[in-house]
BADREN-402270 format. One record per residue: chain; x, y, z of N, C-alpha, C in turn. Coordinates in steps of 0.05 Angstrom, whole numbers, plus 32768, in hexadecimal, padded with zeros to 4 digits. Layout:
BADREN-402270
c	n.X	n.Y	n.Z	ca.X	ca.Y	ca.Z	c.X	c.Y	c.Z
A	X	Y	Z	X	Y	Z	X	Y	Z .
...
This chain:
BADREN-402270
c	n.X	n.Y	n.Z	ca.X	ca.Y	ca.Z	c.X	c.Y	c.Z
A	7DCA	7F85	819D	7DD0	7F6A	8196	7DEC	7F64	81A0 .
A	7DEF	7F4E	81AC	7E09	7F45	81B7	7E15	7F30	81A6 .
A	7E2F	7F34	819F	7E3E	7F20	818F	7E4D	7F0E	81A1 .
A	7E4A	7EF4	819D	7E59	7EE1	81AE	7E77	7EE4	81AA .
A	7E87	7EE1	81BF	7EA4	7EE5	81BE	7EB2	7ED2	81A9 .
A	7EA9	7EB9	81A7	7EB7	7EA7	8195	7EB5	7EB0	8178 .
A	7E9E	7EB6	816D	7E9C	7EBF	8152	7EAC	7ED9	814D .
A	7EAB	7EEB	8161	7EB9	7F04	815F	7ED7	7EFF	815D .
A	7EE1	7EED	816E	7EFE	7EE6	816D	7F05	7ED9	8153 .
A	7EF4	7EC8	8149	7EF9	7EBB	812F	7EF9	7ECE	8119 .
A	7EE7	7EE1	8119	7EE7	7EF6	8103	7F00	7F07	8105 .
A	7F08	7F0F	811D	7F20	7F1F	8120	7F39	7F10	8116 .
A	7F3B	7EF6	811D	7F52	7EE5	8114	7F51	7EE3	80F6 .
A	7F3A	7EE0	80EA	7F38	7EDE	80CD	7F42	7EF7	80BF .
A	7F3B	7F0E	80CA	7F44	7F27	80BF	7F62	7F2A	80C1 .
A	7F6D	7F22	80D6	7F8A	7F23	80DA	7F98	7F11	80C6 .
A	7F8D	7EF9	80C1	7F9A	7EE6	80AE	7F98	7EF2	8092 .
A	7F82	7EFF	808B	7F80	7F0B	8070	7F95	7F21	806D .
A	7F98	7F31	8082	7FAB	7F47	8080	7FC7	7F3C	807E .
A	7FCE	7F27	808D	7FE9	7F1C	808D	7FEF	7F0E	8072 .
A	7FDA	7F04	8066	7FDE	7EF5	804D	7FDE	7F06	8034 .
A	7FDE	7F20	8037	7FDD	7F32	8020	7FF7	7F2E	800F .
A	7FF3	7F2A	7FF5	8009	7F26	7FE3	8019	7F40	7FDF .
A	8032	7F3F	7FD6	8041	7F57	7FD0	8032	7F69	7FBC .
A	8026	7F5D	7FA8	8018	7F6D	7F93	8000	7F7B	7FA0 .
A	7FF1	7F6D	7FB1	7FDA	7F79	7FBE	7FE2	7F8F	7FD1 .
A	7FFA	7F8D	7FDD	8004	7FA2	7FEF	8009	7FBB	7FDF .
A	8016	7FB8	7FC7	801B	7FD0	7FB6	8001	7FDD	7FAE .
A	7FEE	7FCD	7FA5	7FD4	7FD8	7F9D	7FC6	7FE6	7FB4 .
A	7FC6	7FDA	7FCB	7FB9	7FE6	7FE3	7FC6	8001	7FEA .
A	7FE1	8002	7FE8	7FEE	801B	7FEE	7FE5	8031	7FDB .
A	7FE6	802C	7FC1	7FDF	8041	7FAD	7FC2	8048	7FAF .
A	7FB0	8035	7FB4	7F94	803B	7FB8	7F8F	804D	7FD0 .
A	7F9D	8047	7FE6	7F9A	8057	7FFE	7FA4	8074	7FF9 .
A	7FBB	8077	7FEC	7FC4	8091	7FE5	7FB0	809F	7FD3 .
A	7FA6	8091	7FBF	7F93	809D	7FAC	7F79	80A6	7FB9 .
A	7F72	8099	7FCF	7F5A	80A2	7FDE	7F60	80B6	7FF3 .
A	7F79	80BD	7FF6	7F81	80D1	800A	7F82	80C5	8026 .
A	7F83	80AA	8028	7F85	809D	8042	7FA2	809A	804A .
A	7FAE	80AF	8053	7FCB	80B0	8058	7FD3	809E	806F .
A	7FC4	809D	8084	7FCB	808B	809B	7FCA	806E	8091 .
A	7FB7	8067	8081	7FB5	804C	8076	7FCD	8047	8064 .
A	7FD4	8059	8053	7FEA	8056	8040	8004	8051	804F .
A	8008	805F	8065	8021	805C	8075	8024	8040	8080 .
A	800E	8032	8084	800F	8017	808F	801C	8003	807B .
A	801E	800B	8062	802A	7FF9	804E	8047	7FFF	8049 .
A	8052	8012	8059	806E	801A	8056	807F	800B	806A .
A	8097	8004	8062	80A9	7FF6	8075	80B5	800A	8089 .
A	80BE	8000	80A0	80CB	8012	80B3	80E3	8020	80A6 .
A	80F0	8014	8093	8107	8021	8085	80FE	803B	8079 .
A	80E6	803C	806E	80DB	8054	8061	80D1	8068	8077 .
A	80C1	805E	808A	80B5	8070	809E	80CA	807C	80B1 .
A	80E1	806E	80B5	80F6	8079	80C6	8108	808B	80B7 .
A	8108	808B	809D	811A	809B	808D	8110	80B8	808B .
A	80F6	80BC	808C	80EA	80D6	808A	80DB	80DD	80A3 .
A	80DC	80F7	80AB	80CB	80FF	80C1	80AE	80FC	80B9 .
A	809D	80F5	80CD	8081	80EF	80C7	8073	8106	80B8 .
A	8079	811F	80C0	806C	8136	80B3	8074	8137	8096 .
A	808C	8131	808F	8095	8132	8073	8089	811B	8063 .
A	8087	8104	806F	807B	80ED	8062	805D	80F2	805D .
A	8050	80FC	8071	8034	8103	806E	8030	8118	8058 .
A	8041	812C	8057	803E	8141	8043	8043	8136	8027 .
A	8056	8124	8024	805C	8118	800A	8044	8106	8001 .
A	8039	80F6	8012	8023	80E5	800C	800A	80F6	8006 .
A	8006	810B	8015	7FEF	811D	8010	7FF0	812B	7FF5 .
A	8009	8133	7FEE	800D	8140	7FD4	8007	812C	7FBD .
A	800F	8114	7FC1	800A	80FF	7FAC	7FEC	80F9	7FAB .
A	7FDF	80F9	7FC2	7FC2	80F4	7FC3	7FB3	810B	7FB4 .
A	7FBC	8123	7FB7	7FB0	813A	7FA9	7FB4	8137	7F8B .
A	7FCC	812F	7F83	7FD2	812B	7F67	7FC1	8116	7F5A .
A	7FBE	8100	7F69	7FAD	80EA	7F5F	7F90	80F3	7F5C .
A	7F86	8102	7F70	7F6A	810C	7F6F	7F67	811F	7F57 .
A	7F7B	812F	7F52	7F7A	8142	7F3B	7F7A	8132	7F21 .
A	7F84	811A	7F21	7F85	8109	7F09	7F6B	80F8	7F07 .
A	7F58	80FD	7F18	7F3E	80EF	7F17	7F3D	80D5	7F27 .
A	7F52	80CF	7F36	7F53	80B7	7F45	7F60	80A0	7F36 .
A	7F63	808A	7F43	7F71	8073	7F37	7F5D	8061	7F29 .
A	7F63	805B	7F10	7F52	8049	7F00	7F5C	802C	7F03 .
A	7F76	8028	7F01	7F81	800D	7F03	7F9E	800E	7F0C .
A	7FA7	7FF8	7F18	7FC2	7FF5	7F21	7FCD	7FDA	7F17 .
A	7FE3	7FDA	7F09	7FF0	7FC2	7F00	800A	7FBF	7F0F .
A	800E	7FA8	7F1C	8027	7FA4	7F2B	8036	7F8C	7F1F .
A	8050	7F90	7F19	8061	7F7B	7F0F	8079	7F79	7F21 .
A	807C	7F62	7F2F	8092	7F5E	7F42	80A2	7F46	7F3B .
A	80BB	7F47	7F43	80CD	7F30	7F41	80DA	7F2C	7F5B .
A	80E6	7F15	7F5F	80F5	7F0F	7F78	80E9	7EF8	7F87 .
A	80F8	7EEF	7F9A	80F0	7ED9	7FAB	80F6	7EE0	7FC8 .
A	80EC	7ED0	7FDA	80F1	7ED4	7FF6	80E3	7EED	8001 .
A	80F2	7EFD	8010	80E6	7F13	801E	80EB	7F2E	8011 .
A	80F5	7F2E	7FF8	80F9	7F47	7FE9	80EE	7F44	7FCD .
A	80DF	7F57	7FC5	80D3	7F58	7FA9	80D8	7F74	7F9E .
A	80DC	7F76	7F84	80DE	7F90	7F77	80D1	7F8F	7F5C .
A	80CA	7FA6	7F52	80BD	7FA7	7F38	80B1	7FC2	7F33 .
A	809A	7FC3	7F26	808D	7FDC	7F1F	806F	7FDB	7F27 .
A	8065	7FF3	7F2A	8048	7FF8	7F2E	8040	800D	7F19 .
A	802D	8006	7F08	8023	8018	7EF3	8007	8020	7EFB .
A	8003	803A	7EFD	7FE9	8045	7F05	7FDC	8053	7EEE .
A	7FC3	804C	7EE8	7FB3	8059	7ED4	7F9E	806A	7EE3 .
A	7F9A	8082	7ED9	7F87	8095	7EE6	7F6D	8097	7ED7 .
A	7F59	809F	7EE5	7F3E	80A2	7ED9	7F3D	80BB	7EC7 .
A	7F4D	80CF	7ECE	7F4D	80E8	7EBF	7F61	80E7	7EA8 .
A	7F6B	80FF	7EA1	7F7C	8101	7E89	7F9A	8100	7E90 .
A	7FA1	80FA	7EA8	7FBE	80F8	7EAE	7FC9	80DF	7EA1 .
A	7FE2	80E1	7E98	7FEF	80C9	7E8C	7FF4	80B4	7EA2 .
A	7FF5	809A	7E99	7FFB	8085	7EAC	8017	8089	7EB7 .
A	801A	807F	7ECF	8034	8083	7EDE	803F	8068	7EE6 .
A	8058	8063	7EE1	8065	804B	7EE9	807B	8052	7EFD .
A	807A	8045	7F14	808E	8049	7F29	809B	802F	7F30 .
A	80B5	8031	7F37	80C3	8019	7F41	80BA	8015	7F5E .
A	80B7	7FFC	7F66	80B0	7FF6	7F82	80C2	7FDF	7F8C .
A	80C6	7FE0	7FA6	80D5	7FCB	7FB4	80C4	7FC3	7FCC .
A	80C2	7FAA	7FD1	80B3	7FA0	7FE9	80C5	7F8E	7FF9 .
A	80C1	7F90	8013	80CF	7F7F	8027	80BB	7F74	803A .
A	80C0	7F5C	8043	80AF	7F50	8057	80B8	7F58	8073 .
A	80A6	7F64	8082	80AC	7F6D	809D	8098	7F60	80B0 .
A	80A2	7F4F	80C1	8091	7F41	80D5	807A	7F33	80C7 .
A	8081	7F26	80B1	806D	7F16	80A2	805A	7F25	8090 .
A	805E	7F40	808D	804C	7F4F	807C	805D	7F5E	8067 .
A	8053	7F60	804F	8061	7F6F	803A	805E	7F8C	803E .
A	8074	7F9B	803B	8075	7FB8	803E	8085	7FC4	8027 .
A	807E	7FDC	801F	808D	7FEA	800B	80A7	7FF4	8018 .
A	80BD	7FEE	800B	80D7	7FF6	8016	80E3	800E	8006 .
A	80FA	8017	8010	8109	802D	8004	811B	8021	7FEE .
A	8125	8032	7FDE	8137	802A	7FC9	812A	801C	7FB2 .
A	8112	8026	7FAB	8102	801B	7F95	8114	800E	7F81 .
């Protein structure tokens, strides 16, 4: 089956617009869900260059992998609550993660910055 170029281009453009329009809260949720599923490469996409340039890639991968293992040992992620404040291109707040297993809920400080029109998790939570 052959797909006409126009619909294919339209679908690709729509996907890009959805990705660019992701809210800061949705970015935080997507990051934690990716880590929870062990999708380390995907999780790294939600990090700002400030974070990815601060740590060698092997060290960042190891830290995210260790967190993925911890989340899996907790039964996976049940729910994520994000509370952010701020305006413009910087937001900060908390992400609270509830697990399916018996691990206690975890609350972490988060900071987001807008990089080239997309929200990314920054350093200095």
